VMD Tcl script that draws the C-alpha trace (Angstrom):
set ca {
  {-55.61 -61.32 59.28}
  {-54.94 -57.62 60.02}
  {-55.78 -54.55 58.33}
  {-53.53 -51.43 57.66}
  {-54.95 -47.92 57.43}
  {-53.12 -45.73 54.94}
  {-54.10 -41.89 55.02}
  {-53.32 -40.16 51.82}
  {-53.40 -36.36 51.54}
  {-53.55 -35.36 47.54}
  {-53.13 -31.96 46.53}
  {-54.15 -31.17 42.80}
  {-53.43 -27.74 40.87}
  {-56.23 -26.85 38.83}
  {-56.52 -23.90 36.43}
  {-58.96 -20.94 36.90}
  {-60.88 -21.33 33.92}
  {-61.18 -23.31 30.92}
  {-60.84 -26.89 32.82}
  {-63.24 -30.05 31.69}
  {-63.77 -33.20 32.21}
  {-61.55 -34.48 29.82}
  {-58.43 -32.26 31.07}
  {-59.40 -33.92 35.03}
  {-59.03 -37.30 33.72}
  {-55.59 -36.68 31.77}
  {-54.69 -35.39 34.83}
  {-55.03 -38.07 37.02}
  {-54.04 -40.30 35.11}
  {-50.82 -39.36 34.55}
  {-51.32 -38.56 38.93}
  {-52.08 -42.79 38.94}
  {-48.47 -43.83 39.19}
  {-47.67 -41.62 41.37}
  {-50.59 -42.32 43.75}
  {-49.74 -45.81 43.47}
  {-46.14 -45.55 44.12}
  {-47.03 -43.69 47.46}
  {-49.48 -46.43 48.47}
  {-46.91 -49.06 47.36}
  {-44.02 -47.50 49.70}
  {-46.36 -47.30 52.43}
  {-47.60 -50.56 52.24}
  {-43.86 -52.05 51.89}
  {-43.00 -50.18 54.95}
  {-45.59 -51.39 57.36}
  {-45.27 -55.06 56.09}
  {-41.30 -54.64 56.73}
  {-42.12 -53.09 60.39}
  {-44.66 -56.05 60.93}
  {-42.26 -58.60 60.04}
  {-39.68 -56.92 62.06}
  {-41.43 -57.30 65.01}
  {-42.62 -60.79 64.50}
  {-39.20 -61.58 64.46}
  {-37.82 -59.98 67.37}
  {-40.74 -61.37 68.95}
  {-40.35 -64.91 68.36}
  {-36.25 -64.79 68.63}
  {-36.04 -62.40 71.44}
  {-32.26 -60.37 71.96}
  {-31.50 -62.29 68.61}
  {-32.27 -59.53 65.88}
  {-31.65 -55.84 66.29}
  {-32.31 -53.34 63.91}
  {-29.11 -52.38 61.33}
  {-30.49 -49.28 58.90}
  {-31.05 -49.86 55.88}
  {-29.55 -50.97 52.56}
  {-27.26 -48.29 50.75}
  {-28.58 -49.37 47.41}
  {-32.25 -49.36 46.50}
  {-34.16 -51.97 45.22}
  {-35.60 -51.88 41.68}
  {-39.22 -53.01 40.54}
  {-40.13 -52.57 37.02}
  {-44.29 -52.50 37.51}
  {-47.09 -52.02 34.62}
  {-46.89 -48.33 35.89}
  {-43.14 -47.62 36.03}
  {-40.31 -48.47 37.66}
  {-40.37 -48.29 41.51}
  {-37.47 -48.00 44.02}
  {-37.38 -49.05 47.70}
  {-34.72 -48.89 49.97}
  {-34.85 -52.40 52.48}
  {-34.23 -52.59 55.95}
  {-31.84 -54.28 57.69}
  {-31.49 -56.48 61.03}
  {-28.16 -57.76 62.10}
  {-28.62 -61.57 63.23}
  {-26.50 -62.11 66.51}
  {-26.68 -65.92 66.35}
  {-25.00 -66.20 62.46}
  {-23.48 -63.01 63.04}
  {-25.05 -61.14 59.77}
  {-27.16 -59.08 58.33}
  {-30.31 -60.14 57.12}
  {-32.94 -58.23 55.43}
  {-36.52 -58.87 56.58}
  {-38.82 -58.91 53.31}
  {-36.57 -61.49 52.17}
  {-35.63 -63.91 55.16}
  {-39.69 -64.20 55.08}
  {-40.22 -64.75 51.42}
  {-42.02 -61.72 50.52}
  {-39.48 -60.58 48.36}
  {-36.81 -63.25 46.14}
  {-33.47 -63.73 48.29}
  {-30.18 -61.64 46.97}
  {-29.33 -61.93 43.98}
  {-32.29 -64.30 42.76}
  {-34.05 -62.72 39.15}
  {-37.26 -62.99 37.81}
  {-38.84 -62.89 34.66}
  {-40.04 -59.54 33.49}
  {-44.02 -59.59 32.71}
  {-45.27 -59.78 28.95}
  {-48.46 -59.06 27.21}
  {-49.22 -62.76 26.67}
  {-49.31 -63.08 30.24}
  {-46.34 -65.34 31.18}
  {-43.66 -64.66 33.78}
  {-44.34 -62.69 36.94}
  {-45.79 -59.23 37.57}
  {-42.58 -57.30 38.45}
  {-39.05 -57.51 37.26}
  {-36.22 -57.18 40.27}
  {-33.07 -55.62 40.12}
  {-30.18 -53.85 41.78}
  {-27.63 -51.20 41.32}
  {-24.60 -52.93 40.80}
  {-21.16 -51.92 39.01}
  {-20.83 -53.37 36.28}
  {-18.84 -56.01 37.27}
  {-21.34 -57.35 39.41}
  {-23.94 -56.86 36.78}
  {-21.85 -58.92 34.51}
  {-21.52 -61.96 36.78}
  {-25.03 -61.99 38.17}
  {-26.23 -61.55 34.45}
  {-24.13 -65.15 33.95}
  {-25.40 -66.82 36.91}
  {-29.03 -65.98 36.31}
  {-29.47 -64.25 33.34}
  {-32.87 -62.15 32.65}
  {-35.62 -64.34 30.32}
  {-34.62 -64.86 26.38}
  {-36.90 -65.32 23.49}
  {-36.81 -68.73 23.83}
  {-37.93 -68.97 27.40}
  {-40.54 -67.01 26.58}
  {-41.72 -69.18 23.68}
  {-41.26 -72.05 26.07}
  {-43.41 -70.70 28.85}
  {-46.34 -69.94 26.55}
  {-46.46 -72.98 25.06}
  {-46.51 -74.67 28.44}
  {-49.25 -72.00 29.89}
  {-51.24 -73.08 26.88}
  {-51.04 -76.67 26.93}
  {-51.31 -76.83 30.66}
  {-53.71 -74.68 31.70}
  {-55.78 -73.33 28.64}
  {-56.18 -77.00 27.10}
  {-59.80 -77.73 25.75}
  {-62.47 -79.77 28.34}
  {-64.48 -82.48 27.23}
  {-67.18 -81.42 24.95}
  {-69.19 -84.20 24.61}
  {-71.56 -83.67 26.98}
  {-71.91 -80.32 27.08}
  {-75.74 -79.73 25.19}
  {-74.51 -76.82 22.48}
  {-77.86 -76.40 20.22}
  {-75.87 -73.12 18.13}
  {-72.75 -72.52 16.20}
  {-70.96 -69.90 15.27}
  {-67.90 -70.08 12.76}
  {-65.56 -67.02 11.08}
  {-61.92 -66.56 10.15}
  {-59.82 -63.89 9.54}
  {-56.28 -64.19 6.84}
  {-52.85 -64.43 8.87}
  {-49.54 -64.45 7.56}
  {-47.31 -67.84 8.07}
  {-43.77 -68.61 8.28}
  {-41.86 -72.07 8.75}
  {-38.46 -73.29 9.91}
  {-36.14 -70.40 11.12}
  {-38.85 -67.81 9.95}
  {-39.20 -68.91 6.47}
  {-42.00 -66.73 4.77}
  {-44.93 -69.24 4.14}
  {-47.41 -66.77 2.55}
  {-51.12 -65.95 3.54}
  {-53.25 -68.49 5.41}
  {-56.21 -68.65 7.25}
  {-56.87 -68.25 11.18}
  {-60.31 -69.78 11.97}
  {-62.44 -70.30 15.26}
  {-65.65 -71.56 15.87}
  {-67.71 -70.76 19.10}
  {-70.69 -72.48 20.26}
  {-73.80 -72.13 22.76}
  {-76.39 -73.60 24.66}
  {-79.42 -71.70 23.17}
  {-81.44 -68.26 23.05}
  {-79.90 -65.97 25.51}
  {-77.00 -67.74 25.99}
  {-73.30 -66.75 25.50}
  {-71.21 -68.27 22.84}
  {-67.70 -69.65 24.17}
  {-64.88 -71.03 22.00}
  {-64.38 -74.38 20.99}
  {-61.83 -74.48 18.55}
  {-59.73 -72.47 16.45}
  {-57.32 -73.87 13.79}
  {-54.51 -72.50 11.32}
  {-54.83 -73.05 7.40}
  {-57.42 -76.00 7.92}
  {-60.18 -76.19 5.71}
  {-63.80 -75.92 6.79}
  {-63.98 -79.77 5.83}
  {-61.35 -80.76 8.54}
  {-62.76 -78.39 10.66}
  {-65.80 -80.42 10.88}
  {-64.13 -83.53 11.24}
  {-62.40 -81.93 14.18}
  {-65.74 -80.65 15.79}
  {-67.75 -84.01 15.46}
  {-64.93 -85.47 17.63}
  {-65.13 -83.08 20.40}
  {-68.69 -81.71 20.06}
  {-72.42 -83.35 20.30}
  {-72.73 -82.22 16.67}
  {-75.97 -83.30 15.80}
  {-77.57 -81.64 18.47}
  {-76.54 -78.30 16.97}
  {-79.46 -76.61 15.30}
  {-78.01 -73.39 13.79}
  {-75.20 -72.06 12.22}
  {-74.13 -68.52 12.15}
  {-71.71 -66.96 10.01}
  {-70.71 -64.41 7.79}
  {-71.27 -66.90 4.69}
  {-67.89 -67.33 3.68}
  {-66.84 -69.75 0.65}
  {-67.34 -73.24 1.81}
  {-68.87 -72.85 5.55}
  {-72.27 -73.77 4.66}
  {-71.35 -76.56 2.28}
  {-69.01 -78.38 4.80}
  {-70.56 -77.16 8.21}
  {-74.58 -78.19 7.37}
  {-75.91 -80.70 8.55}
  {-79.38 -81.95 7.46}
  {-82.12 -80.02 9.30}
  {-79.78 -77.67 10.72}
  {-80.54 -74.02 9.68}
  {-78.40 -70.89 8.77}
  {-78.30 -67.82 9.50}
  {-76.00 -65.21 7.85}
  {-75.38 -62.32 9.55}
  {-76.94 -59.33 8.26}
  {-74.88 -56.86 9.01}
  {-71.93 -58.61 6.43}
  {-75.05 -59.71 4.02}
  {-75.47 -55.54 3.50}
  {-71.89 -54.65 3.40}
  {-70.61 -57.62 1.15}
  {-73.21 -56.53 -1.17}
  {-70.76 -53.86 -2.50}
  {-67.57 -56.17 -3.09}
  {-69.62 -58.16 -4.75}
  {-70.76 -55.20 -7.23}
  {-67.43 -54.03 -7.54}
  {-66.36 -57.54 -8.43}
  {-69.09 -57.63 -10.92}
  {-67.57 -54.58 -12.32}
  {-69.11 -51.49 -10.86}
  {-67.57 -49.02 -8.42}
  {-68.99 -47.08 -5.71}
  {-71.11 -44.22 -7.31}
  {-72.84 -46.75 -9.95}
  {-73.34 -49.18 -6.70}
  {-75.77 -46.50 -5.33}
  {-79.05 -47.46 -6.61}
  {-78.65 -50.59 -6.20}
  {-77.75 -50.56 -2.15}
  {-80.23 -48.00 -1.60}
  {-82.85 -51.23 -3.08}
  {-81.25 -53.68 -0.82}
  {-81.31 -51.72 2.40}
  {-85.34 -50.96 1.78}
  {-85.94 -54.91 2.58}
  {-87.10 -55.23 6.05}
  {-84.18 -57.61 7.51}
  {-81.65 -54.72 7.11}
  {-83.42 -52.65 9.33}
  {-83.11 -55.18 12.43}
  {-80.76 -55.31 15.42}
  {-81.03 -57.52 18.47}
  {-82.73 -54.76 20.23}
  {-85.66 -54.02 17.44}
  {-86.07 -57.79 17.44}
  {-86.42 -57.90 21.63}
  {-89.27 -55.69 21.42}
  {-91.41 -57.95 20.05}
  {-93.34 -60.67 21.54}
  {-96.13 -63.18 20.49}
  {-98.39 -60.44 20.30}
  {-96.87 -59.10 17.45}
  {-97.40 -62.25 15.44}
  {-99.19 -60.45 12.27}
  {-96.63 -57.70 12.06}
  {-93.68 -60.44 12.55}
  {-95.54 -62.51 9.71}
  {-95.70 -59.57 7.48}
  {-91.88 -58.63 7.84}
  {-91.18 -61.97 6.77}
  {-93.17 -61.61 3.67}
  {-92.08 -58.51 2.61}
  {-88.27 -59.62 3.31}
  {-88.88 -62.25 0.50}
  {-90.48 -60.30 -1.92}
  {-87.69 -57.56 -1.20}
  {-85.30 -60.00 -2.14}
  {-87.19 -61.66 -5.35}
  {-87.53 -57.81 -6.43}
  {-83.86 -57.77 -6.02}
  {-83.14 -60.74 -8.36}
  {-85.29 -59.56 -10.79}
  {-83.55 -56.40 -11.01}
  {-80.35 -57.85 -11.30}
  {-79.63 -58.50 -15.24}
  {-77.66 -62.45 -15.08}
  {-75.50 -61.00 -17.84}
  {-74.41 -57.60 -16.32}
  {-74.98 -58.54 -12.67}
  {-73.53 -62.47 -12.29}
  {-72.20 -62.57 -8.85}
  {-74.08 -60.59 -7.51}
  {-77.28 -61.65 -8.51}
  {-76.43 -65.19 -7.52}
  {-74.71 -63.58 -4.54}
  {-78.62 -61.81 -3.37}
  {-79.98 -65.53 -4.59}
  {-78.20 -66.73 -1.93}
  {-78.37 -64.24 0.80}
  {-82.53 -64.55 0.37}
  {-82.21 -68.37 1.36}
  {-80.50 -67.67 4.65}
  {-80.20 -64.02 6.23}
  {-83.76 -64.25 7.51}
  {-83.42 -67.35 9.34}
  {-84.26 -65.60 12.74}
  {-87.63 -64.70 11.04}
  {-88.95 -68.39 10.63}
  {-87.36 -69.39 13.96}
  {-89.48 -66.83 15.96}
  {-92.58 -68.42 13.85}
  {-92.23 -71.57 15.67}
  {-90.31 -70.84 18.72}
  {-91.21 -67.44 19.63}
  {-88.14 -66.93 20.76}
  {-85.16 -64.90 19.16}
  {-82.18 -66.01 17.75}
  {-78.90 -63.62 17.21}
  {-78.88 -62.16 13.75}
  {-75.22 -60.15 13.56}
  {-71.79 -62.37 14.39}
  {-71.13 -58.89 15.41}
  {-70.90 -59.31 19.33}
  {-68.43 -61.97 19.18}
  {-66.30 -60.70 16.09}
  {-65.70 -57.46 18.75}
  {-63.74 -59.34 20.83}
  {-62.06 -61.13 18.19}
  {-61.20 -57.96 16.75}
  {-58.59 -57.80 20.23}
  {-57.24 -61.02 19.07}
  {-56.59 -60.17 15.46}
  {-55.16 -56.38 16.59}
  {-52.60 -58.77 18.96}
  {-51.74 -60.96 16.54}
  {-50.72 -57.99 13.86}
  {-48.92 -56.07 16.63}
  {-46.99 -58.89 18.54}
  {-45.94 -60.83 15.46}
  {-46.07 -60.26 11.47}
  {-45.63 -63.75 11.24}
  {-46.34 -66.84 12.82}
  {-45.67 -70.78 13.04}
  {-49.12 -72.52 12.55}
  {-48.43 -74.06 16.64}
  {-47.24 -70.72 17.79}
  {-50.14 -69.00 16.32}
  {-52.13 -71.83 17.99}
  {-50.43 -71.71 21.71}
  {-51.36 -68.07 21.20}
  {-54.72 -68.37 20.46}
  {-55.26 -70.43 23.02}
  {-54.32 -68.20 26.20}
  {-56.12 -65.22 24.90}
  {-59.31 -66.81 23.61}
  {-59.55 -67.95 27.25}
  {-58.15 -64.47 28.81}
  {-61.48 -62.72 26.24}
  {-64.15 -65.48 26.78}
  {-63.64 -66.92 29.99}
  {-62.40 -64.03 32.52}
  {-63.26 -65.67 35.59}
  {-61.31 -68.93 34.87}
  {-58.64 -66.75 33.70}
  {-58.29 -64.72 36.65}
  {-58.16 -67.96 38.83}
  {-55.30 -69.40 36.83}
  {-53.75 -66.29 36.58}
  {-53.76 -65.91 40.38}
  {-52.85 -69.75 40.94}
  {-49.38 -69.24 38.10}
  {-48.51 -66.23 39.86}
  {-49.20 -67.64 43.88}
  {-51.51 -64.41 44.36}
  {-52.97 -63.96 47.54}
  {-56.68 -63.12 47.43}
  {-56.81 -61.88 50.84}
  {-55.07 -59.15 50.06}
  {-57.59 -56.38 48.77}
  {-59.53 -53.03 49.85}
  {-61.86 -52.83 52.14}
  {-62.62 -49.08 52.57}
  {-61.90 -45.86 50.82}
  {-62.50 -42.37 52.55}
  {-61.37 -39.23 50.37}
  {-62.23 -35.31 51.50}
  {-60.96 -32.21 49.80}
  {-60.63 -28.77 50.91}
  {-59.01 -26.17 49.08}
  {-56.05 -24.65 49.72}
}
mol new
graphics top color blue
foreach p $ca { graphics top sphere $p radius 0.5 }
foreach p [lrange $ca 0 end-1] q [lrange $ca 1 end] { graphics top cylinder $p $q radius 0.2 }
display resetview
């Protein structure tokens, strides 16, 4: 290992008045690429000089300096296009010109292309190219074409199957299961429109204060079929609590005898408006009923408030649990079954399982999650990517995509390791010291 020191001097022009923190951050953001490329050029030069010294020391008299290539090498990076002229050596023994950084494997050899990085995470960090004449460019593309859509699709599929497959989960003592889903547009053979389907997923964790992690996802599968799959891959009998937004069919399909159901508190409150609308009541007419629902103690809680309650608060928790049940009963009595048929049934069902965390605490003196929003925030990234990358998906393509993105979000350390292996990254290259000084010019 050798350390290399790069001295960097930056000069910024700053307005005399009106500058705020956003202006500084935005200005720095615009300058990042120039700074990074300056550092990259310095590192290339340092590595090049070291490589030349090593080659000349290993073979005395064989290699002599021969200037630089006339054309610039171009690297398409996430920061933009980086250009660099490579140094050359003349090999007296072979009587030819060699490029040190290619000869030692630092860069691919002449006319060898690597594929562009994609947001799916497949390919290389950079795309290497040259400035050639039109004839030369055409000839090279024939010999080594850049990645096609089918190539990227194949690489995504291989990466998902080889690097992101499910491990054996039967021996993992999961206690909690969380499920959710979202709509997605599907396509069949040659892009044929198949209409809307449902993308669903499940996460599990070992217990209180543990992190949920993905254990399965499915496209256009019923909750009943999902249950069968989970039973095959998990120790399902060990699960104690099911967390969900109360979607249709979830409770009937996934609950086992003795298993509790915790409905998401935020969904319970928010979805009440949709149910009232289905009963024929618009927003202004809903206001009194929504305000009444929000007075029920269970809807005034969040995870932070729960964690402030300890064993000494037993009487307070019992009171809140009783007031919650009382509040639900008052709501049911208020909703005339003739006038509010859907809303009445909704509140009755909600009262049975939205306050499970109270009974759990009264028995075990520990808190379980009362909302699914923490996990949903991560899944919102997945949803956004699905809609921006493709408006319609095949079942298999969507599952491959999910396999990759889920691991990236929920297992960042594992993802980092896999990505490093896939790209042959060298973890020993790292920044060891940063020093910054300033003076007014």
